[in-house]
PDBQT receptor file of N, H, CA, C and O in Angstrom, charges set to zero:
ATOM      1  N   MET A   1    -152.051  -9.883 134.777  1.00  0.00    +0.000 N 
ATOM      2  CA  MET A   1    -150.797  -9.918 134.356  1.00  0.00    +0.000 C 
ATOM      3  C   MET A   1    -150.124  -8.497 134.710  1.00  0.00    +0.000 C 
ATOM      4  O   MET A   1    -150.651  -7.439 134.367  1.00  0.00    +0.000 OA
ATOM      5  N   SER A   2    -148.966  -8.562 135.396  1.00  0.00    +0.000 N 
ATOM      6  H   SER A   2    -148.538  -9.422 135.675  1.00  0.00    +0.000 HD
ATOM      7  CA  SER A   2    -148.207  -7.413 135.688  1.00  0.00    +0.000 C 
ATOM      8  C   SER A   2    -146.884  -7.121 134.890  1.00  0.00    +0.000 C 
ATOM      9  O   SER A   2    -146.295  -8.002 134.263  1.00  0.00    +0.000 OA
ATOM     10  N   LYS A   3    -146.496  -5.916 134.957  1.00  0.00    +0.000 N 
ATOM     11  H   LYS A   3    -146.974  -5.200 135.466  1.00  0.00    +0.000 HD
ATOM     12  CA  LYS A   3    -145.155  -5.554 134.325  1.00  0.00    +0.000 C 
ATOM     13  C   LYS A   3    -144.183  -5.992 135.326  1.00  0.00    +0.000 C 
ATOM     14  O   LYS A   3    -144.337  -5.661 136.501  1.00  0.00    +0.000 OA
ATOM     15  N   TRP A   4    -143.129  -6.759 134.925  1.00  0.00    +0.000 N 
ATOM     16  H   TRP A   4    -143.004  -7.027 133.970  1.00  0.00    +0.000 HD
ATOM     17  CA  TRP A   4    -142.093  -7.073 135.887  1.00  0.00    +0.000 C 
ATOM     18  C   TRP A   4    -140.719  -6.545 135.449  1.00  0.00    +0.000 C 
ATOM     19  O   TRP A   4    -140.341  -6.313 134.301  1.00  0.00    +0.000 OA
ATOM     20  N   TYR A   5    -140.070  -6.407 136.577  1.00  0.00    +0.000 N 
ATOM     21  H   TYR A   5    -140.378  -6.595 137.509  1.00  0.00    +0.000 HD
ATOM     22  CA  TYR A   5    -138.741  -5.807 136.466  1.00  0.00    +0.000 C 
ATOM     23  C   TYR A   5    -137.651  -6.831 137.113  1.00  0.00    +0.000 C 
ATOM     24  O   TYR A   5    -137.939  -7.624 138.009  1.00  0.00    +0.000 OA
ATOM     25  N   GLY A   6    -136.382  -6.703 136.541  1.00  0.00    +0.000 N 
ATOM     26  H   GLY A   6    -136.148  -6.059 135.813  1.00  0.00    +0.000 HD
ATOM     27  CA  GLY A   6    -135.416  -7.593 137.149  1.00  0.00    +0.000 C 
ATOM     28  C   GLY A   6    -134.214  -6.749 137.589  1.00  0.00    +0.000 C 
ATOM     29  O   GLY A   6    -133.937  -5.679 137.047  1.00  0.00    +0.000 OA
ATOM     30  N   ILE A   7    -133.543  -7.261 138.556  1.00  0.00    +0.000 N 
ATOM     31  H   ILE A   7    -133.768  -8.130 138.996  1.00  0.00    +0.000 HD
ATOM     32  CA  ILE A   7    -132.375  -6.707 139.146  1.00  0.00    +0.000 C 
ATOM     33  C   ILE A   7    -131.192  -7.649 138.665  1.00  0.00    +0.000 C 
ATOM     34  O   ILE A   7    -131.247  -8.862 138.865  1.00  0.00    +0.000 OA
ATOM     35  N   SER A   8    -130.075  -7.021 137.998  1.00  0.00    +0.000 N 
ATOM     36  H   SER A   8    -130.030  -6.036 137.836  1.00  0.00    +0.000 HD
ATOM     37  CA  SER A   8    -128.969  -7.927 137.569  1.00  0.00    +0.000 C 
ATOM     38  C   SER A   8    -128.073  -7.898 138.753  1.00  0.00    +0.000 C 
ATOM     39  O   SER A   8    -128.299  -7.183 139.729  1.00  0.00    +0.000 OA
ATOM     40  N   HIS A   9    -126.930  -8.788 138.633  1.00  0.00    +0.000 N 
ATOM     41  H   HIS A   9    -126.747  -9.370 137.841  1.00  0.00    +0.000 HD
ATOM     42  CA  HIS A   9    -125.904  -8.830 139.683  1.00  0.00    +0.000 C 
ATOM     43  C   HIS A   9    -125.095  -7.499 139.737  1.00  0.00    +0.000 C 
ATOM     44  O   HIS A   9    -124.465  -7.190 140.748  1.00  0.00    +0.000 OA
ATOM     45  N   GLU A  10    -125.129  -6.745 138.654  1.00  0.00    +0.000 N 
ATOM     46  H   GLU A  10    -125.641  -6.996 137.832  1.00  0.00    +0.000 HD
ATOM     47  CA  GLU A  10    -124.454  -5.433 138.553  1.00  0.00    +0.000 C 
ATOM     48  C   GLU A  10    -125.319  -4.281 139.326  1.00  0.00    +0.000 C 
ATOM     49  O   GLU A  10    -124.900  -3.146 139.551  1.00  0.00    +0.000 OA
ATOM     50  N   GLY A  11    -126.451  -4.725 139.647  1.00  0.00    +0.000 N 
ATOM     51  H   GLY A  11    -126.792  -5.648 139.464  1.00  0.00    +0.000 HD
ATOM     52  CA  GLY A  11    -127.466  -3.680 140.316  1.00  0.00    +0.000 C 
ATOM     53  C   GLY A  11    -128.291  -2.844 139.359  1.00  0.00    +0.000 C 
ATOM     54  O   GLY A  11    -128.916  -1.856 139.742  1.00  0.00    +0.000 OA
ATOM     55  N   ASP A  12    -128.275  -3.282 138.060  1.00  0.00    +0.000 N 
ATOM     56  H   ASP A  12    -127.767  -4.085 137.749  1.00  0.00    +0.000 HD
ATOM     57  CA  ASP A  12    -129.029  -2.603 137.074  1.00  0.00    +0.000 C 
ATOM     58  C   ASP A  12    -130.495  -3.203 137.129  1.00  0.00    +0.000 C 
ATOM     59  O   ASP A  12    -130.737  -4.374 137.418  1.00  0.00    +0.000 OA
ATOM     60  N   MET A  13    -131.409  -2.271 136.821  1.00  0.00    +0.000 N 
ATOM     61  H   MET A  13    -131.212  -1.319 136.586  1.00  0.00    +0.000 HD
ATOM     62  CA  MET A  13    -132.836  -2.708 136.868  1.00  0.00    +0.000 C 
ATOM     63  C   MET A  13    -133.373  -2.688 135.456  1.00  0.00    +0.000 C 
ATOM     64  O   MET A  13    -133.194  -1.700 134.745  1.00  0.00    +0.000 OA
ATOM     65  N   TYR A  14    -134.033  -3.763 135.029  1.00  0.00    +0.000 N 
ATOM     66  H   TYR A  14    -134.178  -4.566 135.607  1.00  0.00    +0.000 HD
ATOM     67  CA  TYR A  14    -134.459  -3.786 133.617  1.00  0.00    +0.000 C 
ATOM     68  C   TYR A  14    -135.993  -4.086 133.663  1.00  0.00    +0.000 C 
ATOM     69  O   TYR A  14    -136.464  -4.848 134.507  1.00  0.00    +0.000 OA
ATOM     70  N   CYS A  15    -136.717  -3.482 132.763  1.00  0.00    +0.000 N 
ATOM     71  H   CYS A  15    -136.335  -2.862 132.078  1.00  0.00    +0.000 HD
ATOM     72  CA  CYS A  15    -138.077  -3.858 132.541  1.00  0.00    +0.000 C 
ATOM     73  C   CYS A  15    -138.209  -4.985 131.715  1.00  0.00    +0.000 C 
ATOM     74  O   CYS A  15    -137.705  -5.004 130.592  1.00  0.00    +0.000 OA
ATOM     75  N   LEU A  16    -138.905  -6.015 132.221  1.00  0.00    +0.000 N 
ATOM     76  H   LEU A  16    -139.314  -6.000 133.133  1.00  0.00    +0.000 HD
ATOM     77  CA  LEU A  16    -139.040  -7.248 131.331  1.00  0.00    +0.000 C 
ATOM     78  C   LEU A  16    -140.535  -7.343 130.639  1.00  0.00    +0.000 C 
ATOM     79  O   LEU A  16    -140.926  -8.343 130.038  1.00  0.00    +0.000 OA
ATOM     80  N   GLY A  17    -141.209  -6.287 130.801  1.00  0.00    +0.000 N 
ATOM     81  H   GLY A  17    -140.891  -5.474 131.290  1.00  0.00    +0.000 HD
ATOM     82  CA  GLY A  17    -142.615  -6.287 130.111  1.00  0.00    +0.000 C 
ATOM     83  C   GLY A  17    -143.582  -7.015 130.957  1.00  0.00    +0.000 C 
ATOM     84  O   GLY A  17    -143.312  -7.415 132.089  1.00  0.00    +0.000 OA
ATOM     85  N   LYS A  18    -144.797  -7.184 130.325  1.00  0.00    +0.000 N 
ATOM     86  H   LYS A  18    -145.016  -6.860 129.404  1.00  0.00    +0.000 HD
ATOM     87  CA  LYS A  18    -145.923  -7.884 131.101  1.00  0.00    +0.000 C 
ATOM     88  C   LYS A  18    -145.716  -9.398 130.937  1.00  0.00    +0.000 C 
ATOM     89  O   LYS A  18    -145.545  -9.965 129.858  1.00  0.00    +0.000 OA
ATOM     90  N   CYS A  19    -145.751  -9.940 132.067  1.00  0.00    +0.000 N 
ATOM     91  H   CYS A  19    -145.890  -9.479 132.943  1.00  0.00    +0.000 HD
ATOM     92  CA  CYS A  19    -145.549 -11.372 132.207  1.00  0.00    +0.000 C 
ATOM     93  C   CYS A  19    -146.666 -12.058 133.165  1.00  0.00    +0.000 C 
ATOM     94  O   CYS A  19    -147.186 -11.434 134.091  1.00  0.00    +0.000 OA
ATOM     95  N   LYS A  20    -146.955 -13.291 132.876  1.00  0.00    +0.000 N 
ATOM     96  H   LYS A  20    -146.533 -13.798 132.125  1.00  0.00    +0.000 HD
ATOM     97  CA  LYS A  20    -148.080 -13.796 133.655  1.00  0.00    +0.000 C 
ATOM     98  C   LYS A  20    -147.578 -14.172 135.132  1.00  0.00    +0.000 C 
ATOM     99  O   LYS A  20    -148.349 -14.147 136.092  1.00  0.00    +0.000 OA
ATOM    100  N   ASN A  21    -146.261 -14.513 135.236  1.00  0.00    +0.000 N 
ATOM    101  H   ASN A  21    -145.635 -14.534 134.456  1.00  0.00    +0.000 HD
ATOM    102  CA  ASN A  21    -145.729 -14.933 136.505  1.00  0.00    +0.000 C 
ATOM    103  C   ASN A  21    -144.186 -14.882 136.520  1.00  0.00    +0.000 C 
ATOM    104  O   ASN A  21    -143.562 -14.418 135.566  1.00  0.00    +0.000 OA
ATOM    105  N   VAL A  22    -143.610 -15.352 137.588  1.00  0.00    +0.000 N 
ATOM    106  H   VAL A  22    -144.117 -15.729 138.362  1.00  0.00    +0.000 HD
ATOM    107  CA  VAL A  22    -142.116 -15.362 137.708  1.00  0.00    +0.000 C 
ATOM    108  C   VAL A  22    -141.484 -16.053 136.787  1.00  0.00    +0.000 C 
ATOM    109  O   VAL A  22    -140.486 -15.566 136.255  1.00  0.00    +0.000 OA
ATOM    110  N   GLN A  23    -141.997 -17.431 136.402  1.00  0.00    +0.000 N 
ATOM    111  H   GLN A  23    -142.807 -17.826 136.834  1.00  0.00    +0.000 HD
ATOM    112  CA  GLN A  23    -141.303 -18.096 135.480  1.00  0.00    +0.000 C 
ATOM    113  C   GLN A  23    -141.286 -17.450 134.106  1.00  0.00    +0.000 C 
ATOM    114  O   GLN A  23    -140.292 -17.518 133.383  1.00  0.00    +0.000 OA
ATOM    115  N   GLU A  24    -142.355 -16.848 133.770  1.00  0.00    +0.000 N 
ATOM    116  H   GLU A  24    -143.163 -16.792 134.356  1.00  0.00    +0.000 HD
ATOM    117  CA  GLU A  24    -142.339 -16.244 132.370  1.00  0.00    +0.000 C 
ATOM    118  C   GLU A  24    -141.373 -14.970 132.381  1.00  0.00    +0.000 C 
ATOM    119  O   GLU A  24    -140.677 -14.751 131.389  1.00  0.00    +0.000 OA
ATOM    120  N   ALA A  25    -141.329 -14.157 133.456  1.00  0.00    +0.000 N 
ATOM    121  H   ALA A  25    -141.895 -14.335 134.261  1.00  0.00    +0.000 HD
ATOM    122  CA  ALA A  25    -140.408 -13.150 133.630  1.00  0.00    +0.000 C 
ATOM    123  C   ALA A  25    -138.925 -13.671 133.553  1.00  0.00    +0.000 C 
ATOM    124  O   ALA A  25    -138.087 -13.071 132.881  1.00  0.00    +0.000 OA
ATOM    125  N   ASN A  26    -138.653 -14.725 134.211  1.00  0.00    +0.000 N 
ATOM    126  H   ASN A  26    -139.334 -15.213 134.757  1.00  0.00    +0.000 HD
ATOM    127  CA  ASN A  26    -137.355 -15.349 134.122  1.00  0.00    +0.000 C 
ATOM    128  C   ASN A  26    -137.002 -15.791 132.678  1.00  0.00    +0.000 C 
ATOM    129  O   ASN A  26    -135.843 -15.663 132.286  1.00  0.00    +0.000 OA
ATOM    130  N   GLU A  27    -137.962 -16.307 131.874  1.00  0.00    +0.000 N 
ATOM    131  H   GLU A  27    -138.904 -16.411 132.193  1.00  0.00    +0.000 HD
ATOM    132  CA  GLU A  27    -137.782 -16.746 130.632  1.00  0.00    +0.000 C 
ATOM    133  C   GLU A  27    -137.302 -15.511 129.732  1.00  0.00    +0.000 C 
ATOM    134  O   GLU A  27    -136.340 -15.562 128.966  1.00  0.00    +0.000 OA
ATOM    135  N   VAL A  28    -138.144 -14.359 129.948  1.00  0.00    +0.000 N 
ATOM    136  H   VAL A  28    -138.925 -14.318 130.570  1.00  0.00    +0.000 HD
ATOM    137  CA  VAL A  28    -137.923 -13.163 129.226  1.00  0.00    +0.000 C 
ATOM    138  C   VAL A  28    -136.472 -12.602 129.444  1.00  0.00    +0.000 C 
ATOM    139  O   VAL A  28    -135.820 -12.086 128.536  1.00  0.00    +0.000 OA
ATOM    140  N   ALA A  29    -136.035 -12.750 130.714  1.00  0.00    +0.000 N 
ATOM    141  H   ALA A  29    -136.565 -13.169 131.451  1.00  0.00    +0.000 HD
ATOM    142  CA  ALA A  29    -134.736 -12.173 131.157  1.00  0.00    +0.000 C 
ATOM    143  C   ALA A  29    -133.630 -13.076 130.428  1.00  0.00    +0.000 C 
ATOM    144  O   ALA A  29    -132.664 -12.573 129.854  1.00  0.00    +0.000 OA
ATOM    145  N   ASP A  30    -133.848 -14.384 130.500  1.00  0.00    +0.000 N 
ATOM    146  H   ASP A  30    -134.633 -14.793 130.966  1.00  0.00    +0.000 HD
ATOM    147  CA  ASP A  30    -132.963 -15.298 129.719  1.00  0.00    +0.000 C 
ATOM    148  C   ASP A  30    -132.866 -15.074 128.331  1.00  0.00    +0.000 C 
ATOM    149  O   ASP A  30    -131.750 -15.171 127.820  1.00  0.00    +0.000 OA
ATOM    150  N   ASP A  31    -133.894 -14.777 127.593  1.00  0.00    +0.000 N 
ATOM    151  H   ASP A  31    -134.801 -14.699 128.008  1.00  0.00    +0.000 HD
ATOM    152  CA  ASP A  31    -133.960 -14.370 126.237  1.00  0.00    +0.000 C 
ATOM    153  C   ASP A  31    -133.128 -13.029 125.894  1.00  0.00    +0.000 C 
ATOM    154  O   ASP A  31    -132.472 -12.852 124.868  1.00  0.00    +0.000 OA
ATOM    155  N   MET A  32    -133.278 -12.174 126.898  1.00  0.00    +0.000 N 
ATOM    156  H   MET A  32    -133.811 -12.317 127.732  1.00  0.00    +0.000 HD
ATOM    157  CA  MET A  32    -132.493 -10.815 126.849  1.00  0.00    +0.000 C 
ATOM    158  C   MET A  32    -131.000 -11.024 127.193  1.00  0.00    +0.000 C 
ATOM    159  O   MET A  32    -130.191 -10.115 127.009  1.00  0.00    +0.000 OA
ATOM    160  N   GLY A  33    -130.659 -12.167 127.669  1.00  0.00    +0.000 N 
ATOM    161  H   GLY A  33    -131.316 -12.906 127.818  1.00  0.00    +0.000 HD
ATOM    162  CA  GLY A  33    -129.239 -12.297 128.179  1.00  0.00    +0.000 C 
ATOM    163  C   GLY A  33    -128.862 -11.664 129.368  1.00  0.00    +0.000 C 
ATOM    164  O   GLY A  33    -127.700 -11.316 129.577  1.00  0.00    +0.000 OA
ATOM    165  N   ILE A  34    -129.831 -11.485 130.205  1.00  0.00    +0.000 N 
ATOM    166  H   ILE A  34    -130.775 -11.767 130.035  1.00  0.00    +0.000 HD
ATOM    167  CA  ILE A  34    -129.598 -10.822 131.544  1.00  0.00    +0.000 C 
ATOM    168  C   ILE A  34    -129.692 -11.835 132.594  1.00  0.00    +0.000 C 
ATOM    169  O   ILE A  34    -130.648 -12.606 132.681  1.00  0.00    +0.000 OA
ATOM    170  N   ASP A  35    -128.541 -11.826 133.511  1.00  0.00    +0.000 N 
ATOM    171  H   ASP A  35    -127.764 -11.199 133.440  1.00  0.00    +0.000 HD
ATOM    172  CA  ASP A  35    -128.428 -12.773 134.638  1.00  0.00    +0.000 C 
ATOM    173  C   ASP A  35    -129.056 -12.111 135.866  1.00  0.00    +0.000 C 
ATOM    174  O   ASP A  35    -128.400 -11.329 136.555  1.00  0.00    +0.000 OA
ATOM    175  N   ILE A  36    -130.375 -12.435 136.151  1.00  0.00    +0.000 N 
ATOM    176  H   ILE A  36    -130.908 -13.070 135.592  1.00  0.00    +0.000 HD
ATOM    177  CA  ILE A  36    -131.133 -11.720 137.059  1.00  0.00    +0.000 C 
ATOM    178  C   ILE A  36    -130.947 -12.285 138.473  1.00  0.00    +0.000 C 
ATOM    179  O   ILE A  36    -130.933 -13.512 138.575  1.00  0.00    +0.000 OA
ATOM    180  N   ILE A  37    -130.802 -11.527 139.584  1.00  0.00    +0.000 N 
ATOM    181  H   ILE A  37    -130.813 -10.531 139.500  1.00  0.00    +0.000 HD
ATOM    182  CA  ILE A  37    -130.772 -12.104 140.889  1.00  0.00    +0.000 C 
ATOM    183  C   ILE A  37    -132.010 -11.749 141.648  1.00  0.00    +0.000 C 
ATOM    184  O   ILE A  37    -132.192 -12.229 142.767  1.00  0.00    +0.000 OA
ATOM    185  N   SER A  38    -132.837 -10.965 141.120  1.00  0.00    +0.000 N 
ATOM    186  H   SER A  38    -132.689 -10.575 140.211  1.00  0.00    +0.000 HD
ATOM    187  CA  SER A  38    -134.235 -10.646 141.795  1.00  0.00    +0.000 C 
ATOM    188  C   SER A  38    -135.186 -10.201 140.748  1.00  0.00    +0.000 C 
ATOM    189  O   SER A  38    -134.823  -9.479 139.819  1.00  0.00    +0.000 OA
ATOM    190  N   LEU A  39    -136.492 -10.662 140.902  1.00  0.00    +0.000 N 
ATOM    191  H   LEU A  39    -136.787 -11.249 141.656  1.00  0.00    +0.000 HD
ATOM    192  CA  LEU A  39    -137.587 -10.263 140.003  1.00  0.00    +0.000 C 
ATOM    193  C   LEU A  39    -138.512  -9.476 140.880  1.00  0.00    +0.000 C 
ATOM    194  O   LEU A  39    -138.637  -9.811 142.058  1.00  0.00    +0.000 OA
ATOM    195  N   ILE A  40    -139.153  -8.480 140.404  1.00  0.00    +0.000 N 
ATOM    196  H   ILE A  40    -139.052  -8.208 139.447  1.00  0.00    +0.000 HD
ATOM    197  CA  ILE A  40    -139.971  -7.500 141.087  1.00  0.00    +0.000 C 
ATOM    198  C   ILE A  40    -141.169  -7.285 140.218  1.00  0.00    +0.000 C 
ATOM    199  O   ILE A  40    -141.061  -6.902 139.053  1.00  0.00    +0.000 OA
ATOM    200  N   PRO A  41    -142.423  -7.558 140.854  1.00  0.00    +0.000 N 
ATOM    201  CA  PRO A  41    -143.593  -7.138 140.071  1.00  0.00    +0.000 C 
ATOM    202  C   PRO A  41    -143.765  -5.551 140.056  1.00  0.00    +0.000 C 
ATOM    203  O   PRO A  41    -143.197  -4.856 140.898  1.00  0.00    +0.000 OA
ATOM    204  N   GLN A  42    -144.540  -5.036 139.103  1.00  0.00    +0.000 N 
ATOM    205  H   GLN A  42    -145.001  -5.601 138.419  1.00  0.00    +0.000 HD
ATOM    206  CA  GLN A  42    -144.689  -3.525 139.006  1.00  0.00    +0.000 C 
ATOM    207  C   GLN A  42    -145.091  -2.948 140.433  1.00  0.00    +0.000 C 
ATOM    208  O   GLN A  42    -144.482  -1.983 140.896  1.00  0.00    +0.000 OA
ATOM    209  N   GLU A  43    -146.001  -3.486 141.031  1.00  0.00    +0.000 N 
ATOM    210  H   GLU A  43    -146.496  -4.269 140.655  1.00  0.00    +0.000 HD
ATOM    211  CA  GLU A  43    -146.522  -3.116 142.306  1.00  0.00    +0.000 C 
ATOM    212  C   GLU A  43    -145.415  -2.754 143.315  1.00  0.00    +0.000 C 
ATOM    213  O   GLU A  43    -145.547  -1.789 144.067  1.00  0.00    +0.000 OA
ATOM    214  N   GLN A  44    -144.362  -3.510 143.322  1.00  0.00    +0.000 N 
ATOM    215  H   GLN A  44    -144.255  -4.294 142.711  1.00  0.00    +0.000 HD
ATOM    216  CA  GLN A  44    -143.285  -3.341 144.278  1.00  0.00    +0.000 C 
ATOM    217  C   GLN A  44    -142.022  -2.518 143.749  1.00  0.00    +0.000 C 
ATOM    218  O   GLN A  44    -141.122  -2.104 144.479  1.00  0.00    +0.000 OA
ATOM    219  N   ALA A  45    -142.094  -2.352 142.417  1.00  0.00    +0.000 N 
ATOM    220  H   ALA A  45    -142.825  -2.689 141.825  1.00  0.00    +0.000 HD
ATOM    221  CA  ALA A  45    -140.890  -1.667 141.735  1.00  0.00    +0.000 C 
ATOM    222  C   ALA A  45    -140.515  -0.303 142.280  1.00  0.00    +0.000 C 
ATOM    223  O   ALA A  45    -139.333  -0.027 142.483  1.00  0.00    +0.000 OA
ATOM    224  N   GLU A  46    -141.403   0.479 142.498  1.00  0.00    +0.000 N 
ATOM    225  H   GLU A  46    -142.364   0.255 142.333  1.00  0.00    +0.000 HD
ATOM    226  CA  GLU A  46    -141.186   1.911 142.983  1.00  0.00    +0.000 C 
ATOM    227  C   GLU A  46    -140.468   1.852 144.277  1.00  0.00    +0.000 C 
ATOM    228  O   GLU A  46    -139.519   2.612 144.472  1.00  0.00    +0.000 OA
ATOM    229  N   THR A  47    -140.886   0.932 145.250  1.00  0.00    +0.000 N 
ATOM    230  H   THR A  47    -141.657   0.315 145.091  1.00  0.00    +0.000 HD
ATOM    231  CA  THR A  47    -140.419   0.823 146.511  1.00  0.00    +0.000 C 
ATOM    232  C   THR A  47    -138.968   0.220 146.268  1.00  0.00    +0.000 C 
ATOM    233  O   THR A  47    -138.057   0.726 146.924  1.00  0.00    +0.000 OA
ATOM    234  N   TRP A  48    -138.739  -0.558 145.604  1.00  0.00    +0.000 N 
ATOM    235  H   TRP A  48    -139.478  -0.969 145.071  1.00  0.00    +0.000 HD
ATOM    236  CA  TRP A  48    -137.357  -1.142 145.372  1.00  0.00    +0.000 C 
ATOM    237  C   TRP A  48    -136.407  -0.147 144.698  1.00  0.00    +0.000 C 
ATOM    238  O   TRP A  48    -135.221  -0.125 145.026  1.00  0.00    +0.000 OA
ATOM    239  N   ALA A  49    -136.874   0.638 143.808  1.00  0.00    +0.000 N 
ATOM    240  H   ALA A  49    -137.838   0.620 143.540  1.00  0.00    +0.000 HD
ATOM    241  CA  ALA A  49    -136.178   1.635 143.172  1.00  0.00    +0.000 C 
ATOM    242  C   ALA A  49    -135.618   2.638 144.191  1.00  0.00    +0.000 C 
ATOM    243  O   ALA A  49    -134.421   2.925 144.206  1.00  0.00    +0.000 OA
ATOM    244  N   LYS A  50    -136.548   3.184 145.076  1.00  0.00    +0.000 N 
ATOM    245  H   LYS A  50    -137.520   2.950 145.064  1.00  0.00    +0.000 HD
ATOM    246  CA  LYS A  50    -136.217   4.049 146.162  1.00  0.00    +0.000 C 
ATOM    247  C   LYS A  50    -135.172   3.508 147.062  1.00  0.00    +0.000 C 
ATOM    248  O   LYS A  50    -134.276   4.253 147.458  1.00  0.00    +0.000 OA
ATOM    249  N   PHE A  51    -135.228   2.196 147.430  1.00  0.00    +0.000 N 
ATOM    250  H   PHE A  51    -135.956   1.590 147.108  1.00  0.00    +0.000 HD
ATOM    251  CA  PHE A  51    -134.266   1.543 148.319  1.00  0.00    +0.000 C 
ATOM    252  C   PHE A  51    -132.896   1.558 147.724  1.00  0.00    +0.000 C 
ATOM    253  O   PHE A  51    -131.902   1.990 148.308  1.00  0.00    +0.000 OA
ATOM    254  N   ILE A  52    -132.919   1.005 146.399  1.00  0.00    +0.000 N 
ATOM    255  H   ILE A  52    -133.726   0.654 145.924  1.00  0.00    +0.000 HD
ATOM    256  CA  ILE A  52    -131.565   0.907 145.713  1.00  0.00    +0.000 C 
ATOM    257  C   ILE A  52    -130.925   2.314 145.636  1.00  0.00    +0.000 C 
ATOM    258  O   ILE A  52    -129.741   2.476 145.934  1.00  0.00    +0.000 OA
ATOM    259  N   PHE A  53    -131.779   3.402 145.203  1.00  0.00    +0.000 N 
ATOM    260  H   PHE A  53    -132.741   3.270 144.961  1.00  0.00    +0.000 HD
ATOM    261  CA  PHE A  53    -131.156   4.741 145.173  1.00  0.00    +0.000 C 
ATOM    262  C   PHE A  53    -130.622   5.113 146.467  1.00  0.00    +0.000 C 
ATOM    263  O   PHE A  53    -129.446   5.471 146.538  1.00  0.00    +0.000 OA
ATOM    264  N   GLU A  54    -131.430   5.064 147.603  1.00  0.00    +0.000 N 
ATOM    265  H   GLU A  54    -132.385   4.774 147.545  1.00  0.00    +0.000 HD
ATOM    266  CA  GLU A  54    -130.951   5.496 148.776  1.00  0.00    +0.000 C 
ATOM    267  C   GLU A  54    -129.732   4.728 149.268  1.00  0.00    +0.000 C 
ATOM    268  O   GLU A  54    -128.865   5.341 149.892  1.00  0.00    +0.000 OA
ATOM    269  N   THR A  55    -129.613   3.451 149.033  1.00  0.00    +0.000 N 
ATOM    270  H   THR A  55    -130.317   2.953 148.526  1.00  0.00    +0.000 HD
ATOM    271  CA  THR A  55    -128.557   2.586 149.371  1.00  0.00    +0.000 C 
ATOM    272  C   THR A  55    -127.219   3.070 148.706  1.00  0.00    +0.000 C 
ATOM    273  O   THR A  55    -126.193   3.200 149.374  1.00  0.00    +0.000 OA
ATOM    274  N   ILE A  56    -127.276   3.325 147.392  1.00  0.00    +0.000 N 
ATOM    275  H   ILE A  56    -128.109   3.219 146.849  1.00  0.00    +0.000 HD
ATOM    276  CA  ILE A  56    -126.193   3.842 146.608  1.00  0.00    +0.000 C 
ATOM    277  C   ILE A  56    -125.855   5.152 147.149  1.00  0.00    +0.000 C 
ATOM    278  O   ILE A  56    -124.662   5.401 147.325  1.00  0.00    +0.000 OA
ATOM    279  N   HIS A  57    -126.765   6.054 147.448  1.00  0.00    +0.000 N 
ATOM    280  H   HIS A  57    -127.734   5.852 147.305  1.00  0.00    +0.000 HD
ATOM    281  CA  HIS A  57    -126.407   7.403 147.760  1.00  0.00    +0.000 C 
ATOM    282  C   HIS A  57    -125.711   7.285 149.127  1.00  0.00    +0.000 C 
ATOM    283  O   HIS A  57    -124.716   7.989 149.294  1.00  0.00    +0.000 OA
ATOM    284  N   GLU A  58    -126.114   6.483 150.120  1.00  0.00    +0.000 N 
ATOM    285  H   GLU A  58    -126.923   5.911 149.984  1.00  0.00    +0.000 HD
ATOM    286  CA  GLU A  58    -125.490   6.450 151.351  1.00  0.00    +0.000 C 
ATOM    287  C   GLU A  58    -123.980   5.933 151.226  1.00  0.00    +0.000 C 
ATOM    288  O   GLU A  58    -123.068   6.399 151.910  1.00  0.00    +0.000 OA
ATOM    289  N   LYS A  59    -123.829   4.982 150.337  1.00  0.00    +0.000 N 
ATOM    290  H   LYS A  59    -124.569   4.604 149.782  1.00  0.00    +0.000 HD
ATOM    291  CA  LYS A  59    -122.602   4.346 150.122  1.00  0.00    +0.000 C 
ATOM    292  C   LYS A  59    -121.646   5.484 149.512  1.00  0.00    +0.000 C 
ATOM    293  O   LYS A  59    -120.493   5.560 149.938  1.00  0.00    +0.000 OA
ATOM    294  N   GLU A  60    -122.061   6.287 148.614  1.00  0.00    +0.000 N 
ATOM    295  H   GLU A  60    -122.997   6.225 148.268  1.00  0.00    +0.000 HD
ATOM    296  CA  GLU A  60    -121.225   7.376 148.096  1.00  0.00    +0.000 C 
ATOM    297  C   GLU A  60    -120.874   8.386 149.168  1.00  0.00    +0.000 C 
ATOM    298  O   GLU A  60    -119.788   8.964 149.140  1.00  0.00    +0.000 OA
ATOM    299  N   GLU A  61    -121.746   8.603 150.083  1.00  0.00    +0.000 N 
ATOM    300  H   GLU A  61    -122.629   8.133 150.106  1.00  0.00    +0.000 HD
ATOM    301  CA  GLU A  61    -121.588   9.547 151.196  1.00  0.00    +0.000 C 
ATOM    302  C   GLU A  61    -120.479   8.909 152.061  1.00  0.00    +0.000 C 
ATOM    303  O   GLU A  61    -119.606   9.666 152.486  1.00  0.00    +0.000 OA
ATOM    304  N   GLU A  62    -120.419   7.514 152.385  1.00  0.00    +0.000 N 
ATOM    305  H   GLU A  62    -121.129   6.900 152.040  1.00  0.00    +0.000 HD
ATOM    306  CA  GLU A  62    -119.601   6.992 153.202  1.00  0.00    +0.000 C 
ATOM    307  C   GLU A  62    -118.066   6.906 152.542  1.00  0.00    +0.000 C 
ATOM    308  O   GLU A  62    -117.037   6.939 153.216  1.00  0.00    +0.000 OA
ATOM    309  N   ASP A  63    -118.121   6.794 151.157  1.00  0.00    +0.000 N 
ATOM    310  H   ASP A  63    -118.957   6.767 150.610  1.00  0.00    +0.000 HD
ATOM    311  CA  ASP A  63    -116.859   6.817 150.486  1.00  0.00    +0.000 C 
ATOM    312  C   ASP A  63    -116.020   8.075 150.487  1.00  0.00    +0.000 C 
ATOM    313  O   ASP A  63    -114.805   8.072 150.287  1.00  0.00    +0.000 OA
ATOM    314  N   GLU A  64    -116.819   9.254 150.748  1.00  0.00    +0.000 N 
ATOM    315  H   GLU A  64    -117.806   9.257 150.911  1.00  0.00    +0.000 HD
ATOM    316  CA  GLU A  64    -116.184  10.682 150.614  1.00  0.00    +0.000 C 
ATOM    317  C   GLU A  64    -115.281  10.849 151.721  1.00  0.00    +0.000 C 
ATOM    318  O   GLU A  64    -114.648  11.897 151.849  1.00  0.00    +0.000 OA
TER     319      GLU A  64
């Protein structure tokens, strides 16, 4: 059982807690009222967080 994270349409990342699989993580997100576009297991969360941060940072530099 891994800890799962969800990414919302707004780009926010939520910890969904320990879930057995994608289906259970989806159910937790639904119970929390979060519209998830992507589910990420803990093993991949750090890589995703870095990617999201770098993408936002690059976008902010372009906007300046």
